[in-house]
C-alpha positions in Angstrom: 100.1 74.0 90.8 103.2 72.2 89.6 106.4 73.0 91.1 107.6 74.8 87.8 104.6 76.9 87.7 105.0 77.7 91.4 108.6 79.0 90.7 107.6 81.0 87.6 104.9 82.6 89.8 107.4 83.3 92.7 109.8 84.7 90.1 107.2 87.3 89.1 106.7 88.5 92.9 110.6 88.6 93.4 110.7 90.5 90.0 108.6 93.1 91.5 110.6 93.3 94.8 113.8 93.8 92.5 112.1 96.5 90.3 111.0 98.4 93.4 114.4 98.3 95.1 116.1 99.5 92.0 113.9 102.2 90.2 113.7 105.1 92.8 117.5 105.6 93.3 118.4 107.2 89.8 115.0 109.2 90.0 115.6 111.1 93.3 118.3 113.6 91.9 116.2 114.9 89.1 112.8 114.5 90.9 113.9 116.2 94.2 114.0 119.6 93.1 110.7 119.5 91.3 109.0 118.1 94.4 110.9 120.8 96.6 113.0 117.8 98.2 116.6 119.2 99.3 119.5 116.8 99.5 118.5 116.2 103.1 115.0 115.3 102.2 116.1 112.9 99.5 118.3 111.2 102.0 115.2 111.0 104.5 113.3 109.1 101.9 116.0 106.4 101.9 116.2 106.6 105.7 112.4 105.9 105.6 112.8 102.9 103.5 115.5 101.7 105.9 113.2 102.0 108.7 110.4 100.1 107.2 112.7 97.2 106.1 114.0 96.9 109.7 110.5 97.0 111.2 108.6 95.0 108.8 111.1 92.0 108.2 110.4 90.4 111.7 106.9 91.2 112.0 105.8 90.0 108.5 107.8 86.8 108.7 106.4 85.9 112.4 102.9 86.8 111.3 103.2 84.5 108.1 104.5 81.6 110.2 101.5 82.2 112.6 98.5 83.0 110.3 99.5 81.7 106.8 102.4 82.7 104.4 100.0 83.2 101.5 97.9 85.6 103.3 100.7 87.8 104.6 102.0 87.8 101.1 98.9 89.0 99.7 98.8 91.8 102.2 102.5 92.9 101.6 101.8 93.0 97.8 98.8 95.0 98.2 101.0 97.5 100.3 103.7 97.4 97.7 101.2 97.9 94.9 99.4 100.6 96.8 102.5 102.6 97.6 103.8 102.5 94.1 100.5 103.6 92.6 100.3 106.5 95.2 103.8 107.7 94.3 103.2 107.5 90.6 99.6 108.9 90.3 100.2 111.8 92.9 104.0 112.6 93.2 104.9 115.1 96.0 107.2 114.6 98.9 104.4 113.5 101.2 103.4 110.8 98.9 106.8 109.6 98.3 107.5 109.3 102.3 104.2 107.4 102.6 104.8 105.3 99.3 108.3 104.2 100.4 106.9 103.1 103.7 104.1 101.0 102.1 106.9 99.6 99.7 109.1 98.4 102.6 106.6 95.5 102.8 108.6 93.9 100.0 111.0 92.6 102.9 108.4 90.0 103.7 108.2 88.4 100.2 111.4 86.3 100.3 110.7 84.9 103.8 107.0 84.0 103.1 108.0 82.6 99.5 110.4 80.4 101.1 107.9 79.4 103.7 105.6 78.2 100.8 108.2 76.9 98.8 109.4 74.7 101.3 106.1 73.4 102.1 104.8 72.7 98.5 107.9 71.8 96.7 110.7 70.8 99.2 112.6 69.0 96.6 113.1 72.3 94.8 114.1 74.3 97.7 117.7 75.0 96.8 117.3 75.4 93.1 114.3 77.5 93.6 115.9 79.9 96.1 119.2 80.2 93.9 116.5 81.1 91.0 114.7 83.7 93.1 117.9 85.4 94.1 119.3 85.7 90.5 115.8 87.2 89.4 116.0 89.6 92.3 119.5 90.7 91.4 118.8 91.2 87.8 115.5 93.1 88.1 117.3 95.7 90.7 119.7 96.6 87.8 116.7 96.6 85.2 114.5 98.7 87.4 117.1 101.4 87.6 117.7 101.5 83.7 113.9 101.4 82.9 113.2 104.2 85.3 116.1 106.1 83.9 114.7 105.9 80.3 111.2 106.7 81.3 112.4 109.8 83.2 114.5 111.3 80.4 112.0 113.9 79.5 110.0 114.2 82.6 111.5 112.8 85.9 108.0 111.8 87.4 107.4 109.6 84.4 109.9 107.0 85.9 107.8 106.6 89.0 105.3 104.4 86.8 108.1 102.1 86.6 106.9 99.7 89.5 103.3 100.1 89.0 102.4 97.4 86.2 104.9 94.8 87.7 103.5 95.3 91.2 99.9 95.0 89.9 100.8 91.7 88.0 102.6 90.5 91.2 99.4 91.2 93.2 97.4 89.1 90.7 99.9 86.2 90.8 99.9 86.3 94.7 96.1 85.5 94.4 97.0 82.2 92.5 99.7 81.1 94.7 99.0 78.2 97.0 99.4 78.4 100.7 101.7 76.4 102.8 100.3 73.5 104.7 102.2 74.1 108.1 100.6 76.3 111.0 102.3 77.1 114.2 100.2 77.7 117.1 100.1 80.5 119.3 99.3 84.4 119.1 101.0 87.6 118.1 102.8 89.3 121.2 102.0 93.1 120.5 104.4 94.1 123.7 107.1 92.2 122.2 106.7 93.7 118.7 106.6 97.3 120.2 109.7 96.7 122.1 111.6 95.2 118.9 110.3 97.9 116.7 111.4 100.7 119.1 114.9 99.2 119.3 115.2 98.7 115.6 114.2 101.9 114.7 116.5 103.6 117.0 119.3 101.4 115.9 118.8 102.2 112.1 118.5 105.9 112.8 121.8 105.8 114.6 123.3 103.8 111.8 122.0 106.1 109.1 122.4 109.5 110.8 125.1 109.2 113.2 127.8 110.4 110.8 125.7 113.4 110.1 124.9 114.1 113.5 128.4 113.3 115.1 128.9 109.7 116.6 129.5 111.5 120.0 126.5 113.7 119.8 123.5 113.7 122.0 120.9 112.7 119.5 123.3 109.6 118.6 124.2 108.7 122.1 120.5 109.0 123.2 119.1 106.7 120.2 122.0 104.3 120.7 120.7 104.0 124.5 117.2 103.7 123.6 118.1 100.8 121.0 120.2 99.0 123.8 117.4 99.5 126.4 114.7 98.5 124.0 116.4 95.7 122.6 117.4 94.4 125.9 114.0 94.6 127.2 112.7 92.8 124.1 115.0 89.7 125.0 113.8 89.7 128.5 110.3 89.7 127.5 110.8 87.0 125.0 112.4 84.8 127.4 109.3 84.7 129.6 106.6 85.0 127.0 104.3 82.1 126.4 104.0 83.0 122.8 107.2 84.8 121.8 107.5 87.1 118.8 110.9 85.6 118.1 112.0 82.7 120.1 115.2 83.6 121.9 115.8 79.7 121.9 115.6 80.0 118.1 118.2 82.8 118.1 120.6 80.4 120.0 120.4 77.8 117.1 124.0 77.5 116.2 123.4 77.1 112.5 121.3 80.0 112.1 123.5 82.2 114.2 126.4 81.3 112.1 124.7 82.0 109.0 123.0 85.1 110.1 126.6 86.4 111.1 127.9 85.4 108.0 125.3 87.2 105.9 125.9 90.4 107.9 129.7 90.3 107.2 129.2 89.6 103.6 126.4 92.3 103.1 128.7 94.9 104.9 131.0 95.7 101.9 129.0 93.8 99.0 125.8 95.8 99.6 127.0 98.6 101.8 129.6 99.9 99.3 127.2 100.4 96.4 126.6 103.9 96.7 130.1 104.6 97.3 130.9 102.5 94.2 128.8 104.8 92.0 130.6 107.9 93.5 134.1 106.4 92.6 132.9 105.4 89.1 131.6 109.2 88.5 134.6 110.9 90.3 136.5 113.0 87.7 140.3 112.3 87.5 141.0 115.8 86.4 139.3 117.1 89.6 140.2 114.4 92.3 143.1 113.0 90.8 141.1 109.5 90.8 138.0 107.9 89.7 136.6 106.9 86.3 134.8 110.1 85.1 131.8 107.9 84.1 128.2 109.4 83.3 124.9 108.2 84.8 124.3 105.8 82.1 127.7 104.1 82.0 127.4 103.7 85.8 124.0 102.1 85.4 125.5 99.7 82.9 128.3 98.9 85.2 125.7 98.2 88.0 123.8 96.0 85.6 126.8 94.1 84.8 127.4 93.4 88.7 124.0 92.3 89.2 124.4 89.7 86.0 127.4 88.5 87.6 125.5 88.2 90.9 122.8 86.1 88.9 125.5 83.9 87.7 127.0 83.4 91.1 123.4 82.5 92.3 122.7 80.1 89.3 125.9 78.2 90.1 125.4 78.1 94.1 123.1 74.8 94.2 125.7 72.9 91.7 128.9 74.1 93.7 127.2 73.1 97.1 126.5 69.5 95.8 130.2 69.0 94.5 132.0 71.0 97.2 129.6 71.2 100.3 127.8 74.1 102.0 130.8 75.1 104.1 133.0 75.4 101.1 130.4 77.6 99.2 129.9 79.8 102.1 133.7 80.3 102.5 133.9 80.9 98.8 131.4 83.6 98.9 132.9 86.0 101.5 136.5 85.1 100.3 135.7 86.2 96.8 134.1 89.4 98.1 137.3 90.0 100.2 139.6 89.4 97.1 137.5 91.7 95.0 137.9 94.7 97.7 141.7 93.9 98.0 141.8 94.1 94.3 140.2 97.7 94.4 143.0 98.8 96.9 145.7 97.9 94.3 144.0 98.1 90.9 141.9 101.1 90.9 143.9 103.0 88.6 142.4 101.7 85.3 138.9 101.1 84.3 139.2 97.5 83.2 141.1 96.4 86.3 138.8 98.2 88.7 135.5 96.8 86.7 137.3 93.2 87.0 137.2 93.6 90.7 133.8 95.1 90.9 132.5 91.9 88.8 134.0 89.5 91.3 132.2 91.4 94.2 129.0 90.9 92.2 129.5 87.3 91.7 130.2 86.9 95.3 126.9 88.9 96.1 124.8 86.3 94.3 126.6 83.3 96.0 126.2 84.8 99.7 122.6 85.9 99.1 121.7 82.3 97.7 123.5 80.1 100.2 122.6 82.4 103.1 118.8 82.3 102.3 119.0 78.6 101.6 120.6 77.4 104.7 118.7 79.8 107.0 115.4 78.1 105.8 117.1 74.6 106.4 118.3 75.4 109.8 114.7 75.2 111.7 111.8 73.2 111.3 109.4 73.9 108.6 106.9 76.0 110.8 109.6 78.4 111.5 110.9 78.8 107.9 109.6 82.3 107.2 110.9 83.7 110.5 114.4 82.2 110.1 114.7 83.6 106.6 113.4 86.8 108.1 116.2 86.7 110.5 118.8 86.4 107.8 117.1 89.3 105.8 117.3 91.4 108.8 121.2 90.5 109.2 121.6 91.5 105.4 119.9 94.8 106.0 121.7 95.7 109.2 125.1 94.4 107.5 124.5 96.8 104.7 123.3 99.8 106.8 126.4 99.4 109.1 128.8 98.8 106.2 127.2 102.1 104.6 127.6 104.0 107.9 131.1 102.8 108.3 132.1 104.0 104.7 130.3 107.3 105.5 132.7 107.7 108.4 135.8 106.8 106.5 134.6 109.5 103.8 133.8 112.2 106.3 137.3 111.9 107.9 139.1 112.2 104.4 137.9 115.3 102.7 140.1 117.8 101.2 140.2 120.9 103.4 137.9 123.6 102.1 136.3 121.5 99.5 133.8 118.8 99.4 136.0 116.4 97.4 136.9 113.2 99.0 140.7 112.1 99.0 141.7 108.7 97.8 142.6 107.5 101.2 139.0 107.6 102.0 138.3 104.9 99.4 141.3 102.9 100.2 140.3 102.7 104.1 136.9 101.7 102.9 137.9 99.0 100.6 140.4 97.6 103.1 137.7 97.6 105.8 135.2 95.8 103.5 137.7 93.1 102.7 138.6 92.7 106.5 134.9 92.2 107.5 134.4 89.8 104.6 137.5 87.7 105.8 135.5 87.6 109.4 132.7 86.1 107.3 134.8 83.6 105.7 136.0 82.5 109.4 132.4 82.3 110.6 131.7 80.1 107.3 134.7 77.9 108.2 132.7 77.1 111.7 129.4 76.4 109.9 128.4 72.6 110.5 125.3 71.4 108.6 123.3 68.1 109.0 124.4 66.8 105.7 127.6 68.0 103.8 126.8 69.2 100.4 123.2 68.2 100.3 121.4 69.0 97.2 117.9 69.4 98.0 115.6 68.8 100.8 114.0 65.4 100.9 110.6 65.5 99.2 109.2 64.5 102.7 111.1 66.4 105.4 111.8 64.2 108.4 109.6 65.2 111.3 111.7 66.3 114.5 110.6 66.6 117.9 110.5 70.3 119.4 114.1 71.1 121.0 116.0 69.0 118.7 119.3 70.2 117.7 119.9 70.6 113.8 123.5 70.9 114.0 
């Protein structure tokens, strides 16, 4: 398979990932009452999705590095297709819960695809990742619009949005070649259990802490479980002959900087997406702020943001060649910070606010592209999927913690006796997102790559002996 055909096939797989991530959000408000799902039940559907993402990201990535990226990609595609079909053919609260858990396997797509790409077409690595990130962002926006159109007369009809593209992606997955690198060892089930327990507890704390109360017994208890389980996992990993995620790998300075940067960039750029829709839909006559937009207009704004993200992703390889990786890293998070600071001062008119939102969208495409690219290049080839998986996990946790922090600001700024937020809740949220993005910029300035501004990986990667530092 030629490199162009390889990228085209991978783009279809990533298209499936984006559609699946984007199509359910606009459906649940109308679908929930028909399936007897309360607001809490609808929130729990998203919570299940977050749990699946957190658990499956390191597991699928590590299994791919051990047993073959194509094999695990096919399994993940089968899970996503099966979950999508289950939800569409037999819609109920139970099938939605099972379906989103199965769809969580999409978090393995990117790490596994990058593992194949780096092995089969290393000369297209940077261009390929930027293309795939762009397709992903566009697909998320398109998925929501298509689902909205299909569900205008019957909400359940929108559940079929993901089925045809998931089946197509499954067929394409059967045609993709495998990577030619294998890592010896075996899967460490004890380590996987500890890591899964720690991540599940951590995500529950982040997702439900505001509702339960940050000082409540459930929140404190789960936080303790997360800390103990993750600490035990680190201890087991250090002694394991075949670790699940090598702790030594986590001490890789380049990978650590990139993952921290991704966390900071995702905190606001992705964590604020839900709150962004709330601000756009808020009625100025009722709250004194907001844009008073309807669902279709909000979806159009979201699509505009992902189009800006596509542009940012497409520009990233060219900018890296001219200015260097560190400059692109810093520019991505700095643009996000400027976008949020602009919202603080320019939220009074729709054109000014949209301009700031588009800047954040542009920054999202840049940081998602450069973060995934550099995380793949930070390690030896046989650890590619796991390194990209760690970056994906940093992105998911950054978005989750960002959303939790924004939820805490909102909970603290409600008009007494009503359910309306005050403007100060948004001002604090925008300011916090800008501050964390600036921390990401500081991390970016500490990044040191092996080659400043390298355009592509060499067609024949240099072989390194184990333990050799890449920085």
